[in-house]
N, C-alpha and C positions, 0 to 999 in steps of 0.2 A: 682066829683070835689074835694072831700076831699083828694083823692089819689094824684091828681095833685098838690094841695097845699102842701101836705106832701112831695112829691118828690122835688118840687122847694125849699122848706124850708131847705133842707139838702144839696143843691148843693155847698154851701160855708159855712165857719164858721159863717158868719153873712149874713142874707138875710132880705131885707126890701121890703115890699109890699107898694107901694105908688100910688098916682095919680099925673100927671104932674102939676096940678094947685093948689096943696095943700101946703100952706106955712109951716105947721108943718112938713110935709114930708121932705121938703128941709132942715129944721132946724136939724132934726134927722140925715138925710143923711150927712149933713155937719159936725155934731159932730163926727160921725164915721170916716169920712175922716180925720178930724183934729187929731184924735187919732191914725191915721196910719192904719186904717182898710180898706181893699179892699172888700167892701160888694157887694153882688149881689143885684141889685135893679130891681124890677119888677114894671113897671108903668101899673097899671091895666086898665087905660083908653086907653091904646094903644094896649091892648091884645084883640083879638076877643072873648075870653072867660073870660074877665076881670070882667064882671058883676056877673057871676057865682062864680068866686073866691072871689069877694067882699062879697057876701052872705055867703060863707063858712067862711071867716075870721070874719065877724060880728057874726056868730054863735059861733065861738071859743072864741072871745073876750067878747061876751055878750054885745056888744054895736055897735052903728052905728054913724058916719061912722067908718069903721074898719081900716082906714089908718091914719098914718103909722102903720103897723104891723111888729114888729121886732122879728126875730128868731135868737137866738144865740146857736150855737151847736145843731141845729135842734129842739130846744125847743122854743115855743112861750113865749117870755118875756113880751110883751105888746106893748103899744103905747107910745106916747110922754111923758105922765105923769110918767109912770113907768121907762122909760129910763132916764129921767132927775132926778128922785128921786134916782135911783141907782148911777148915775154919781155924784150927789151932796153928797151922803153918802160915796163916795169912793169905791163903790162896783162894778161899771161897768168895770173898767180896769182889776181887778182880774178875773172877769167873762170872759172877752174877752181873757185874757191870758190862762185861763183854756180850752177855746174852740179852742185855736190855731189861733185866729184871729190876735193877735199881739204878738210880741216876747220880747219886752223890757219893 
């Protein structure tokens, strides 16, 4: 399962693993959308192997629940708290530009 998560996490500049009923997942996805990022979003509760991927993401993040789990440039950045901290500190947009997720 680690290989599948790794493969999916590099399919676009920004990849977000979510569940469909997670309010914070919606918040993080909306932030990226508002920043002009076309992220790949994987809803784990709609994937037949989603539970296995959730366990792998929880292992990588060191916490449960593991969603949202955000990868930028193929690297695990973190969940809502880390993304919002980066955004408030003015570090998220430069990171997104560096990964080729946004141009302006």
